[in-house]
N, C-alpha and C positions, 0 to 999 in steps of 0.2 A: 347268611346265605350269599352265594356268589352272585355278582351282578351280571345280568344278561345284556348283550348289546341291544341297543334300541332298534326295533325293526321298522321297515318302511312298508307302507301299504301300497301295493302295486297298482291298485285301482285309482289311487288319488293323483291329482295333478302334483307335480313336484315343485317344491320350493327351492330356488337356487340361492343357497346361503353362502356361496363361495365368496371369499374376500369380504366378509361382512365388516361393518365398521360402526362404532358408536359415535353418533354425531351429537355434539355436546349441548344442545339447548333442551331444557326440560320443560315440557308444557305441563307435566304432571309431576307427582311426587316420585315417579319412577321413570327411568329413561327409556328412550326409543332406540331401536337398532336399525341401521340403514342397510338395505339389500340392493346393491347397485346392479346386479346382473339378473334380477328377477324379470321374467317375461311371461311365464305361464299363469293360467287362472288357478288360484288356490283359495282354500278357505283361509280367512284372514286372522284366525285367532286360535289360541290354545288356553286351556283352563286348568287350574289346580283347585278342586273343590273340596275344601277341608271341613271339619266339623264346626269351626268357628268362622272361617273366612274363605271367600272365593278370590283367588288371584287370577287375573286375566292378562295375557300378553297378546297384543293384537298388532297387525301389520297395516301400514299405510303406504300407498304407492307414491313415489316422488315423480314430479313432472320431468319428462325428458327434455333437457335444454341443449342438447348437442347441436353443434354448428359445423357445417362442412367448411373447414378452413384449410385452403390450399397451402398457406404459409406453414400452418402447424403440421400438415402432412409432410412437407419437405423437411422440416426440422426433425420430425420423428424418423424419417428415413435416414437422415444423416447420423442421428444418434443411435440408430439400430433398434428402435423401439417397435415391438410387434404389437399390433392392435389386439388380435385374439378376441377375448371376451371383455377386455378392459375398456373402460370409458374414461373420458377426461374429466378430472375434477373441475368444477363442482357438480357434475351430473351424477346424481345419486338415485339408485333404483328403488329404495324402500327403507322403512324405519320400523323399529319395534317400540311399542308403547306399553306402559305398565299401569294397571288399574287394579283396585281391590274393592270388594264389597263384603259386608257381613253376610254370612250364609243365611241368617234369618231374614234377610232382605233380598232373597234370590230373585224376586220379581223385578226389583230395580236393575239387577244385573241383566236379566232377560230383556228388559226395556232398552237398556243401553246397547246391547248387541243388535237388537232389532232396529233401533233408530239409525244406527250406522251401517246396517245391512252387512255386518261383519261375517255372518254365517253364509252370505251369498256373494262373497267377493268384495264387499265394502262399497261405500258410496262412490268410490272412483273406479268401480268395476268396468265401466264403459271403456276404460283405457286398456282393458285386458281382453274380455270376451263378452260380446253383447248377449250371449245366451246364459251368462252366469246366473242371473236371477231366476231362470227357469229350471235350474237344476233341482230336481225333487229328491235326489239321492245324496244330498250334501252330507258330509261327514266332518266333524271337528274333533280334534284331539283333546283329551282331558285325562287328568290323573286325580288321585285322591278318592276317598270313600264316596264323595258326592257324585263322582262319575257313574257309579252304579246306582246310588240312591235316587238321583234326579234324572236319570236317562229318559224315562217316560215323559217327564215334564218338558224337557228340551225338545223331544219329538212333537209333543202336543202344541207347544207355544211357538216353536221356530221351524218345525218340520225338518229337523236335522237329527242324524244319528250320532251317538257318542262313540268314538273309537278310543277304547280305554287303554291307557299306557300304564305300565308298572310304576307304582309310586316311588319305590326306592331307586329304580333305574333313572327316572326323571330327576329326582333330587340330586343324585350324584352327577349326572350329566350337566345339569344346570350349574352346579357349583364349580365343576371343572372348567366349564366354558367361561363363566364370569371371572374366575380367578386368573385365567390365562389371558382373557381378552381385554379386561378393563384395568387400566394402569393404577387407578386409585380405588380399587374395589374393597380391599381389606384395610382395617385400621384397628388400633388398640384404643382403649378408653379407660383411663385410670384417674380417679379424683377429679373428674370433670375435664381432663385434658385429652383431646383426641389427636392421635398421630397416625397418619397414613403409612402403610407398610408396602413397600415395593416387592412384589412376589416375582421371583425368577421362575418362569414357567418350566424351565429345564430342571428346577430343583423343587418342584411343588409337592411331589409324593415322597413318602406317605404322609397323610395327615388324618386328624380326627375331625369328623363333621358332626356337630350336634345340632339337630334340627328341632327347634322348640315350637311345636304347634299346639294343638289341644293336649297331646301327650308329647313325649320326648323320645326321639330315636338317636342313638349314638352309633355312628358308622365309621369304620376304618377304611379309608380310601387309599388304594395302592397304585392306581393308574386309571386311565380311561377304560370304563367298563369293568374295572377290577375293584370290588369293594365287598365288605362284609358288615352286616349289622351285628355289632358285638355286645350291645347293651341298650338300655332304655329305661324309662320310668313313666308310670301313669300320672305322675304329678307334674303338670305342665301349664300351658297357657289356659287350657280349659278349666283346670283346677282353680287358677287364680280368678278367672272370670266368674266361674260358677259360685265359689265360696264368697267372692266379693259381692256378687249380686244378692246373695242371700243375706249377707251381713250388713250391706250398706244401702241396698235398694237402688243401686246405680242401674241405669238403663243401657249402658254401652261399655265396651272394653276401654275405649278412649277416656270416657268420663271417670272410670275407676282409676286409670293411670294418672289422670290430672289430679284426682283427690290425693294420691300418694305424694305429689309434689308439695303439698301443704301439710303433710302429716308429721307426727313425732312418735316413733315406735316405742320410745322409752316408757310411755304410759301403759303399754300392753306387754311388751317383751320383758322377760327377766334377764338382766345383764349380769355379767361376772361381778361387777361392782356391787350389785344388789345383794349378792351372796356373801361377798368378802368385805362388807362395810365400806364400799367405795374404793377399795384397793384393787390393784392389778393382781393377777395370779401369775407373777413373772416367772416362776419356776418352770411353767410349761408354755410360756410365751403368750398368755392371754391378757389383753388389756381390760381395764374396768368397763370399757364400752362394748366389749364383745358380747354378742347375744348368747346367753347360756341356754335359754329356753324360749322359743317363739310362743307368744301368747301366754307365757308363764305367769304373768302377774294376774291374769284373769282368774287364776285358781284361788288366790288369797284375797283379792279385792272383793268386797261385798257390793258388787255392781251388776246391773243388768245390761243387756246389749245396748239399750238406748242411752246408757250413761257414758258410753265410749263414743268419741268423735269418729265419724266415718273415714275422715282423712287418716287418722292414726291406725285404724283397722286395715285400710288399704295398704299403707306403707309396711306394716308388720307382715301382712300376707305376702306382699311383693318380695320382701327380704327373705322370708322363710323359703319361698319357692326358688328364688334366684340363687341363694346360697347353696341349697341342696343340689340344684342342677350343676352349679359350678364345681362342687365337690365330687359328685358322681362322675362328671366329665373328666376331671383331673385323674381320678383313680383309674379310669379306663386308659387314659393317655400313659400313665405310669405302667400299667399292665403290659402295654405294647411298646414301651420305650419311645413315645412320641412327644416332641416338644411343642408342636404346632397344633392348636385347637381352634377351629372356626365354628362360631355360633351363628346359626341362621334361624329363620322362622319368624312369624309375625308376632310372637310373644314379645320380642325385643322392641320392634318398631322405632328404633333409633332413640329409645328412651334413655336419657343419660344415667338416671339412677339405677335402672335395671342393668345396664352395661357395667357401671361401676361396681355393683354388687357381685355380679358374676366374675368380673376381673379380680376383685378382692379375694373371692373364694379360691380361685385358681392360684393366685399369687401366694396366698396364705398357706395352702396345703402343699404347694410345690416348693415353698421357701424361696420363691422368686425364680425358679429354674424353668417354669413353663409360663406360657403367655396366652391369654385369651384374646382372640381376634374376632372382629365382627365384620359383617358384609353390608355394603350399602344397599344391595338388592335383596336384603335378608329374607323377605317373605316370598320371593319370586323364583326360588330355585327350581321347584317342581314344575311351575308353569313354563319356565324357560326350557327345561328338559323336554316337556311335552311338545313345545313348539319345534324344538330341534328334531323331534321324531318324524316330522313330515319328510325330512331328508337330512340324515346325519352328515352325509358327504358334503364337504365345503366348509362347514364350521370347524371341522377338525383341523383345517389348514389355516384358520384365522389367526392372525397375529395382532398384538396389541396396537400396532401402528395403523391397522386398518379400521380402527374404531374411533369415532369422534362422538363425544357426548355433548349435547346442547340443551339449553334450558329456556325454551320459549314459554310465554304465557299460554295458559290453556283456558278453554271455555268451561265454566263450572257446570256441574250436573246437580240441579236443584229442583226440589219439589216434584221429582219423578219425571221431569222433562229435560231433554237435551238441548242446550243452547248452542247448537252448531258443532261440527266436528272440531276436535282440539286444534288442528292447524288449518282448518278449511275456511270457515266463514269469517272473514276479517271484520265485517260489519258487526256481527254478533260479539266478536271479541272486543271490539272498540266500545260497544255499548256496555259490556261488562266492566271494562277499565274505567269508564266514566262514573261508575258507581263506587269507586274507591273513595274512602273517607279522607278528606283533607283537614289537616290541623296546622294552621299557620302556613308555612311553606313546605311542610313535610307530608309525605304520603305515609299514613299510619297503618296501612294494611299490607305487609309484605306477603308475597306469594308463598304457599297457596293460602287462599282465604275463601270464606263463604259466609253468608248470613248465619246468625246463631241458630243452632238446632236443625240445620239442614245438612245434607250430604255435600261435602265440599269437592274441591278439584279432584277429578279422577275417582270419585266415590268415597272420599275420606270424610268420616263423620266429624263434625265440629261440635264439641260438647255444648249442650244448652246452658250449662252453668257459666258460660263465659258472658252471659248477659248480652248487652248491646255493643260490646267492644269487639272490633274486628282486628284480630292479630293472628300471627302464626304461632304454632306450637314450637317454642324455641328448642325443644329436645328432639324434634323430628328431622330426619334426614330427607333432603330432596333428592330425587333420582330423575335423571334427565331422559331425553329421547336418544336412543342409540342408533346412529347412522353407520351403515356399513359402506366403506369407501375402499374399493379394491386397488385404487391407483395411488394410495399413499404408501410410502416406504421410509425407512430410516436413512438419513443422509449418510452415504457410505464413507465420507471423509472425516467423520467424527473419530477422534483418537480413541475414545472409550465410551461407546454408546451407553453402557450400563451405568457409568458414573456421571453422564451428562445431565446437567440441570439447567434448563434455559433461563429461568428467572434469576435476575440479579438482585432484585429488591425482595427482602424477606417480609411478607405481610403477616407473619405470625406475631410480630411486634404490634400491639394494639395502637400505639401512637403512630406508627408508620401507616397502618391501615386507615386510621382516621384521617391522616393528612391526604392520602391519595383519594379517599372518598370525597373529601372536601374539594379537591382539585377537579374531579370528574363532575361533581354536582355543580360547581361554579361554571364549568364549560358547557353545561347542558343547555341553557337558554340560547346561546349563540349557535350551538349545533342544531337545535330545533329550528331556528330561523333559517339556517342554510338548507336544511332538509326540506322545509316547506317551500322555500324559494325554488329549489331544484325541481319541484313538481308544479311550478307555475303559480304558487300561492293560492290555490283554489280552496274553497271551503272544505272539500274532502281532505285535501292535504293538511290543512290546519287541524282538522279533527284527528287525523292519523298522527300528526306531530304531537298533539296533546296526549294521545294515548301512549305513544312511545315514551314521552317524558315520564308519565305516571308509571309505566311498566318498568323502565330502567331505574327509576327512583325506588320502586318497590324491591327490585333485585338488590340494590345497594343497602336498603334498610334491612332486608333479610340477611345479607352477608355481614352487615355490621353487628347484627344480633348473634349470628352464628357463622363465623368466617369459613368453617369447613362444611357448610351445608351442601355445597356443590362439588365437594372433593377438595384436594389440596389447592390452596388459593395463592396465586402469584399475580403480579401486576399485569403480566401478559394475558392472564385469564380474564381479568377485569376489562381490559381494553377489547378483547375479542368478544366478550359478552355484550358490550355496548354496540359493536358493529352488527352482531347477530340480532340484537333487539331492533336496530334500525331496519334490517332486512325483513324482520318478521312483520313490521308494519308497512312494508312495501316501499321503503326508501332505499332504492338499490344503489344510488350514487349521489349522496347529498352534496358533494362538491363538484359535480359534473361541469357546470358552467364556469366555475372559478378555475378549474384545471384547464379547460379549453382556452380561456382568456390568457392565463399565464404561460401556457405552451406557445401560443401565437406571439406574445410579447418577447419571449426568450428566443424563439427561432429567428425573429427579425434581427437580433444583434449577434447571432451565432457566427455569421460569416466574418464579421470584424474581429471577433475573438480568435477564430481559427487563424486568420491572417497575422494577428499579433503573436500568437504562439509560434507560428512557422518562421518568424524572424528572430527567434531566441536561440541561444546555444542549448545544447542538450541538457545540461545540468539545470540551467535557469528554467527551461521549459518544464522539467519534471517537478520542480518545486512549485512553479506557478500552477501546474495542473492539480497538485494536491491542495494548494491553497484555494483553488477554484472550487474543488469539491467541498471543502470545509465551509467556505464562504456561502456557497449556494445552499448548503444544508440548513441554513437559517430559516428557509421557507417551510414552515410546518404549522398547518392550521390546528394541530392538536396542542400547540403550545400557546398559553395565554400571552407570554412575552412576545411571541411572533405576531399574534393577532394584533397586539397593540402597535407593532411596527408598521403594519399596513396602513395605519391612519397617518403616518408621517412621511409617506412617499410612495412612488411607484415601485414596481417589482425590480426594475433595472436600477433605480436610485438606491434601493436597499441593498441590492447585490454589490454595487460598486462600493458603497459604504462599508459593507462587510469585508470585501476584499482588501480595502485600504487599511483595515484594522488587523489584518493577519500579520502578527509579529511573533517571531520565534524568540525563545523556545515556547512551544505550546505546553499545556498542562501535562499531557502525555505525548512525548515527542520522540518517536523512533524513525523520523524521516531519514536520518543519515544512514541507518541500517538498511532501510528500504532502497535508498539511492545507491548504496554500494552493491546491493543485490541486482539492481536494474542496470547500472552503468559500469560496475566493476571498480577496481582500484589498481593503482600502480601499472596502468596500461593494459591490464588483463580484462578482456571483454567476457562477461559471463554469458552462458547459454540463455536464450530467451525462454520464457515459459511456454509450455506446449498449449495449455488452455487455461483461461482465467474465467472464473465465475464471479460476476459483478452483481451483488444483491442491491438493487436500486431502491430508492426511497420515494421522495416526493416528485410530483409533476412540476412543470414550469422550469425555473432556473436550475433547480436541483439536478434534474435529469439532463436538460438541454445544455446548460453552461458548465455543469460540474462533471457528471459521469460519462456523458457521450464523448467529450474531448479526451478524458482519460482512456476510455475504450479505444478511441482512435489511435492514441499513442501506442497502446499495446498491439493493435492490429499492424501498425507500421513496423513493429519489431518482429512480426511474424507469429504473434500469439493469437490463437483462436479465442474469440470472446463470446461468452454467453451472458446475456443480460437476463437476470432472474427477477421477475416482478410478481406482484400479487395476482392470484386467480380472480379475486373479487375485490371491489373497491373498499377502501378503508381511509377515512378522512380524505386528504388530498394526495394520497399515494398513487403513483402511476400503476396501471395494471398491464398485464401481459397482452390483453386485447388492444390497449391503446398504443403500446410501444411501437409496433411496426409502422403505424402512420407517422409517428414522431420521427422515427429513423428515416422514413422515406422523404419527409420534408427536409431533414438535415442533410440527407444524401444529395439533394439538389445543389448543395453548396460545397460538397466535398467528394473528391474522387475516391479517396480511401474508403470512406463510409459507403459510397455507392457500390464499389466492387465487392466489399465484404458483405454488404446486405444482400446483393445478388447471389453471392456464393452461399449465404446462409438461408436463402429462400424467403427473405423478408420482402423482396421486391418481385412479386409474381410477374408483373409486366415490366420487363427489364427496360431501364432507361437507355438513352443513347450512350455510346461509348466514348463520347468526347471528354477529354480531361477538363474539369471544371475549375480546379483551384491551383493546379500546377504545384502541389505541395512537394516539399523536398523529401529526400529519402527514397528508399526502395518502395515500389508499388507493391501492395499486398493483395493477394487473392485468398488469404485465409478467411474463413467465414465469420460473420457476425450473426449470432442467433439470439432468439428470444424464447425463454421457457417460463411457464408459470410455476410458482412455488408451492401451490396446493393449499393456500390459505387466504383468508380475507381479513387480516388483522394488521395493525401497525407493527406488531412484533412477529417473530417466527420461532416455532418450536421445531428444531431440526430432527426430532424423532418422528415427525410426520410431514414428509414433503412429497411432492408429486413424483410420479414415475419418470416423467420427462427430466426433472431436475436430478433425480438419482442416476439416470442414465448419463446425463451430461457430466456428472461429477466423476464418473469412473476414469476419465482421462484428464482430469483437471489437476494442475499442480499449484494453483494460486486461487485463493478465495478472498474476495474483497467485500466486507460487510459495511454498508454505509447507512448512517442515520441513527438517531437516538433509539428507536424501537428495536432495530435488528442488531445493533452493535453495542448498546448500553443497557437498555431495559432487559434485553435478552442477549445472551451469547458473549457478553464481555469477558466471561471467565471460560468460555468454551475453548477447547484445544482441538486441533485438526491434524490429520496425517500429512497434510501439505502445508505450504506457506500460507499465512493469513495476514491480511491488512484490515484493521478496523478503523474507520474514519467517521467522526461525528462532531457536531457542535452541540454543546450541552445547553439546552434552552429551559432548564428547570433548576432553580437554586438548590432545592432539597437534594436532587439527584447529584448535582455537582459536589455538594458537601459530602454526601454519603459514599459516593463511588470514587471520586478522584481528589477529594479534599480541596476542591477548587471553588469557582464561582460561576455564575451564569455567563454564557457565551464563551467559556473556556473551550478549547479544542482538544480532541483526542486523535492521535495518529499512532496506533499501536501496531507494530510489525512483529510477527511471530514466525520463526523458521519452522520447517516441518518437524513434527515430533516422531 
C-alpha cells in the first residue's frame, strides 16, 4: 500500500520540532531529542503499543538560560547573524527520551506516565501553561494495535483520548527521520564485530525496511511518505517469545534471550555434518556446521522436552527464526534490486547473536552482495513517527548537525515506583548512584543497572536469573537523549565535510582504548577534588563529587565492555562524556577559581611582554610570538605531566622555563613556511589576511601570554581577528563568556587591543582614547571579536559548531587551531579551504609516539596552505 502523509490534528497545540538536535547524553537506553524552539503547551508523549512491547517517546522541557548580552548582540550584528527563532547554544528547548515496557505490564507504563504527568504537559508544565493540568480533553498520539485495544483503559486511568496514527506511516517516518538525523544510527554486525555506517541522506532511498515485532513487515521505502509493504511473515518476535515460553518456562523475552547466550544448538539442530558424516557439502557451498533442519535431532533422539537444556532450545529457536527472517528479507531485496536492508523492531534488542545470525543469512544468500544493517533506535521507529505526527513540519528540515546525543545517568524505575524524573531530581539520582556496588577500586555496575528481578532503567527488565550480580547486558545497545539544537552548523571552511573525521586516535584498537581509560581513571581523583573545591567543599559538593566519580567510572566500565555502546567511539567522545557527566551532577565549572587566579597572574606580566615584543624586529617578533604560544600551551590541567609541573613553581616560572626550552627545529616545524606567508620573501610583501579565526585553548598564560599577543600582531597587520572559545567550561579551557573580560583587562595596557576590542563590541563602555602603549606600526581599527564554538569539550568536532562561528568563518582566510585537544586529539588531519596553522605542545607520551613519533613536550607547528 502507498504511504499517506502524516496528518496534523488542528485542535492540538503544535510541537515546534524545527531544527531539532540529538543531545548526546543518555539517561536511558534510548536517547533524547532536544527541541530548542518549543514554546507551546503540548502533550509530552507518543506511544507505539505493540502486541509484545510498548515503546514510549516523551518530551522534557529544557530550562531557558539565555542572557541579554550586549557584546554578543554587537558581534552578531557585525557578522550578519539574524536572530529569528534561533537561540544561542547551549540554550536548548527540549529533549526526546525513549522508554519501553512489556505490553503485559501496561499498568507500569500508565504509572510511569502518570507519575511524570506526561499526559498533562509533564512535571515541568508550569514553564508552559498553568492550565495544562486542568485540560480534560487531552489527546496523545499512539500507533500499533494497542492504540485501539487499550484506548478505553487510557481514558479510564489517565483521562486522555488516544489519537490513532497509521502504524506503517509512523514506522517509515520514524526510520527516515533517524537515518537522516543521527550520524551513527545504522551499523553492521558480523561475527561479533560492529561497524557504524555513515548514511548520506541524499542517497538514502530506496531501501528495504524490515520491522521485526511480534510479526514481521517488509517495506520498500522510496522516499518521505513514499513506501509500500511488499511482504512479511507471521514468524517473528512473538513466535520466538511464545514458543520459547512454552518450551523453556521463561517469564520474559529478555530472560529467553539470555538463555540463548549460554546455549548450544548442536544438541537439537540437525547439521549438514550430521547427514554427511561430519563432512561439508562443498558442491553447493554448505559447511558441516550449517543447519540442515532446525530441531531436526529431536525427531530421532529418544528424549522428552525435559531432557533438553532450556539454553539449547532458546538458541535453536532464535537461530531458526533469525535465519528465516534474514532469508525472506534478502529475497525481497533481490526482487526489487535493493542492496541496502535495514532491520528494526524490538525482536533484535541489540542482541549480538541475533544480529550475527540475520547478517549471516543475508550474506550467505546474497553471496556477499547485500548487507544487513541495524538501527540503534531499533524498537522506536513507530513511536518516533507518532511523535512527529504532532507536527511534521520542522523535522523535515532537520540536519544531522542539529542533533546531539548525550548519555546521562537516569533514575531507575523499580518496584512500580518512580524515583524522580530521569534528569530532574538530582538528590534521588545521587541516592541511586550511592547504591552502586564497589569491588576494590572499581565500579562493577555499568549503566544501565537495576536490582535483580526488577524493571531497570527506562523500564528495561533485568532477568532474575542474574542472581545477586549487578551488571549490564553486554549485548544491549544504549541509546541516549536526543537534544535538538538549531544553532549548530557544519564549519563552512572544511575542505570536504563528508570525508572529515575529527578524531585522530583510533579507539577501535583495544590496547589504545585501555590506555586512555587508564589515563582518564587516573585523573579522576584530582578532578573530583577540583570540582568539590569549586563548590566550596561543602558536604553536598562532596556527595555530588562522589556520585560523579561513580557515574563516570560506570560509563568507562560500560564502554570498556562494549566500546560501541554509545555509537562510534573516539577520544573526543570520551572527553566530552566526562564534561557532560560533571555538568549532570551540577559541577558547572570545576576549575573556576584556578582559571581566575592564573588569568590575574598572567595579566600582571602582560605589559612587560608586549614591551619586549615591540622592541624586536619583525622576523624575531613573529618567531617569539609562535614560541610564546607553544610555551604557554604547557598549562593544561587535563595533562598529568602538567599537573605535576604545578608543584615545581609558579605559573610565570613555568612559562619562562618553557619559553627558554623552545629550540628549533620542533618535531613538526613549518614555521619558515608560515613566516614566508606572513612576511614575504625577496622584498615582496604579501597581502595581509582578511580575517583570522583563532581557536583558543586554556585560561591563564595560554590565552594571555600566548594567543592574545599573536592576535595583536595580526590586528596590527590589518587582519580582523575572531577569538573562538568554548560555549561551556571544560577543564581549565577559557570560555567565550570569560574572554571579553580578559580582553578588557589586557586592553588597559595596549592601544591596539583597545581599539580592536571597541570595534568588535567587546568593550561596551568604551575606554578613554588616550594611547597607552605607544606601540609601533600602523594603528588598527579592524575588529577583535569573540564567538562561542558551540561545545563544552577540550576537543572540537567541526561538523557541529555554533551559528556564530559558521557566520564568522564565511569571510575568514586563516584558521589557527591551538592546543592538544583541538589541534592534535582532533583535527590534526583535517583539511580546510583556507590556510591553517596548528600549534600545540604535546603533553602525553603516548600521543607523541603515535601521532608525531616524538616525545613528551615536543612541539607542533603545522602550516597548511588553502586547498
